[in-house]
C-alpha positions in Angstrom: 40.5 -50.3 -10.6 40.6 -49.3 -6.9 43.0 -45.9 -6.4 43.3 -44.7 -2.6 44.3 -41.0 -2.6 47.0 -40.4 -0.8 48.1 -36.6 -1.1 48.6 -33.8 -3.7 51.9 -31.3 -3.7 52.0 -29.0 -0.7 52.6 -26.2 -2.1 50.6 -26.2 -5.2 47.1 -24.5 -5.8 45.1 -27.7 -5.3 44.4 -28.5 -9.2 47.0 -30.3 -11.9 49.4 -30.9 -9.3 51.9 -34.0 -8.4 49.2 -36.3 -7.0 50.1 -40.1 -5.7 48.0 -42.7 -5.1 47.9 -47.1 -4.3 46.5 -48.5 -6.3 45.2 -51.6 -3.9 43.8 -53.8 -6.3 47.4 -54.0 -8.3 49.7 -53.3 -5.4 51.1 -50.3 -7.6 52.2 -46.7 -6.8 50.6 -44.5 -8.7 52.1 -40.8 -9.9 50.8 -37.8 -11.2 54.2 -35.5 -11.7 55.7 -32.8 -14.2 56.6 -34.5 -17.6 60.7 -35.1 -17.6 62.3 -32.6 -19.6 65.1 -34.0 -22.4 68.2 -32.7 -20.5 66.7 -35.5 -17.8 65.6 -38.3 -20.5 68.9 -37.9 -21.8 70.4 -38.4 -18.5 67.9 -41.3 -17.8 68.3 -43.2 -20.6 71.8 -43.7 -19.9 70.9 -46.3 -17.2 68.8 -48.2 -20.2 65.6 -47.6 -22.8 62.6 -46.6 -22.1 59.9 -48.3 -23.7 57.1 -46.1 -25.4 54.8 -47.6 -22.1 56.7 -45.8 -20.2 57.7 -42.2 -18.7 59.9 -40.2 -17.4 58.6 -38.0 -14.6 59.6 -35.8 -12.0 57.8 -35.2 -8.5 59.4 -32.3 -5.6 61.0 -33.5 -2.8 58.7 -31.9 -0.5 56.3 -35.5 -2.0 58.8 -38.1 -0.5 57.1 -38.3 3.0 53.6 -38.8 0.3 55.8 -41.8 -1.3 57.0 -43.0 1.2 53.3 -43.4 2.7 52.3 -44.9 -0.4 55.2 -47.5 -0.4 54.2 -48.3 3.1 50.3 -48.4 2.0 50.9 -50.5 -1.0 53.3 -53.1 1.4 50.7 -53.1 3.9 53.2 -52.1 6.4 51.3 -48.5 7.1 50.0 -48.2 11.2 46.0 -47.8 10.3 
């Protein structure tokens, strides 16, 4: 697996914080975020089941630019 680091949450201490990577080999975006609370999970379940192999995580909105950068990197539209 080839993970390319994109960004960590800029408003945290740099450890144990939301992070975004791109897996170039599998063409996937990898996210580390806070585990969703039960209220969030319940709201998400209204859309459909969450398989045991998946999870709902939360990222702060301030990480939107990092997620956009990861999307551009994953689909090859990033300017290098």
